[in-house]
C-alpha positions in Angstrom: 0.3 -0.1 0.4 1.5 3.4 -1.0 2.2 5.6 1.6 1.2 9.8 1.6 3.9 13.1 2.3 1.9 15.5 3.8 3.2 18.8 4.7 1.6 21.9 5.8 2.3 25.1 3.6 -0.2 27.3 5.5 -0.1 28.7 8.9 -3.6 27.6 10.7 -4.4 30.7 12.3 -7.8 32.0 11.9 -8.5 28.4 11.2 -11.6 26.5 12.9 -10.4 24.6 15.8 -11.7 21.1 14.3 -8.7 22.3 12.0 -6.4 23.3 14.4 -7.1 20.0 15.6 -6.6 17.6 13.0 -3.5 19.1 11.9 -3.0 17.9 15.3 -3.6 14.3 15.4 -2.3 14.2 11.8 0.9 15.3 13.8 1.8 18.6 11.9 2.7 21.4 14.2 4.3 24.1 12.0 4.5 25.3 8.5 6.8 23.5 6.5 6.5 20.3 9.3 6.5 17.2 6.9 5.3 13.6 8.0 4.1 10.4 6.0 1.4 8.3 6.9 -0.2 5.6 5.3 -2.9 5.7 2.5 -6.1 4.7 5.0 -10.1 5.9 4.0 -9.4 8.2 8.1 -6.6 9.6 6.5 -7.7 10.9 3.6 -10.6 12.5 5.1 -7.8 14.4 7.4 -6.6 15.2 4.7 -9.8 16.2 2.5 -10.2 18.4 5.8 -7.3 20.8 5.8 -6.5 20.4 2.1 -6.6 23.8 1.9 -3.5 24.7 4.1 -1.2 21.2 3.4 0.6 19.4 0.1 0.0 16.4 -0.3 2.5 13.5 -2.6 2.0 10.2 -3.0 5.5 8.5 -1.9 7.0 4.7 -2.2 
C-alpha cells in the first residue's frame, strides 16, 4: 500500500478549531513540517478537512 507525504504550507491562525485539531492529529505543528502517513480512508478524510493548508504527495 502506498504512503502519503503531507506537508503543511499555510498557517492555521484564524482557522476553525476542528482544523487545528486535525493538523495536530496528523502530526503537523508548523509550516514546513512533513509527515508520512499510510494511505487509508481515515487519513484521506483528515487531509480533505485541511486541504487548503497542506500539500500531499504519494510516495512508495
